[in-house]
C-alpha positions as CSV (number, residue, x, y, z in Angstrom):
1,M,-46.2,54.8,-11.9
2,L,-42.7,54.2,-13.2
3,G,-42.8,50.4,-13.0
4,I,-39.5,50.1,-11.4
5,P,-38.9,46.4,-10.4
6,R,-39.7,45.5,-6.8
7,H,-36.1,44.2,-6.4
8,Y,-34.8,47.7,-6.5
9,S,-37.3,48.9,-3.8
10,H,-34.4,49.4,-1.4
11,F,-32.8,52.0,-3.5
12,V,-36.1,53.6,-4.3
13,F,-36.8,53.9,-0.6
14,G,-33.3,55.4,0.0
15,V,-33.6,58.0,-2.7
16,I,-37.0,59.1,-1.2
17,Q,-36.0,58.9,2.3
18,S,-32.7,60.6,2.1
19,G,-34.2,63.4,-0.2
20,L,-37.0,64.1,2.3
21,T,-35.0,64.0,5.3
22,S,-32.1,66.2,3.9
23,G,-34.7,68.6,2.6
24,I,-36.4,69.1,5.9
25,A,-33.2,69.3,7.7
26,S,-31.6,71.9,5.2
27,A,-34.7,73.9,5.3
28,I,-34.6,74.2,9.1
29,A,-30.9,75.1,8.8
30,S,-31.5,77.6,6.2
31,A,-34.3,79.5,8.2
32,P,-31.8,82.2,9.2
33,A,-31.6,83.2,5.4
34,L,-35.3,84.1,5.4
35,S,-34.4,87.5,6.9
36,D,-32.1,88.5,4.1
37,G,-34.2,86.9,1.1
38,H,-31.7,84.2,0.3
39,F,-33.5,81.3,1.7
40,L,-34.4,79.5,-1.5
41,A,-30.8,79.7,-3.0
42,H,-29.3,78.7,0.5
43,W,-31.8,75.9,1.0
44,L,-31.1,74.4,-2.4
45,R,-27.4,74.4,-2.1
46,S,-27.7,73.0,1.3
47,W,-30.2,70.3,0.4
48,L,-28.2,69.3,-2.5
49,L,-25.0,68.8,-0.7
50,A,-26.8,67.0,2.3
51,W,-28.7,64.8,-0.2
52,V,-25.6,63.6,-2.2
53,V,-23.9,62.9,1.2
54,M,-27.0,61.0,2.8
55,L,-28.1,59.0,-0.1
56,P,-25.2,56.4,0.1
57,I,-25.3,56.3,3.8
58,V,-29.0,55.6,3.8
59,I,-28.7,52.9,1.1
60,F,-25.9,51.2,2.9
61,A,-26.9,51.7,6.4
62,A,-30.7,50.5,5.9
63,P,-30.0,46.9,5.9
64,F,-28.1,47.0,9.2
65,I,-30.7,49.3,10.7
66,R,-33.4,46.8,9.7
67,K,-31.5,44.0,11.4
68,L,-30.9,46.0,14.5
69,T,-34.7,46.8,14.6
70,D,-35.5,43.2,14.2
71,L,-33.2,42.4,17.2
72,L,-34.7,45.2,19.4
73,T,-38.2,44.2,18.6
74,R,-40.4,41.2,19.0
75,Q,-43.2,39.7,16.7
76,E,-46.6,40.5,18.0
77,R,-48.7,37.6,18.8
78,T,-52.1,37.5,17.0
């Protein structure tokens, strides 16, 4: 493994999550380009733009989403 220190896990999570989500969403949005044979080029441009936009949003929004999730859920009793 890369051996990235654990205190950077929030950023590693953000990179992986935003990359995966934007990749899937841009693939769906690029599906019409399958018919003209330009899917890969269209998808790659769309994914890169979406990822560049989503990465900072995910990194900055994740702590608030985590807090909201904690407010909306309860601890399970064992």
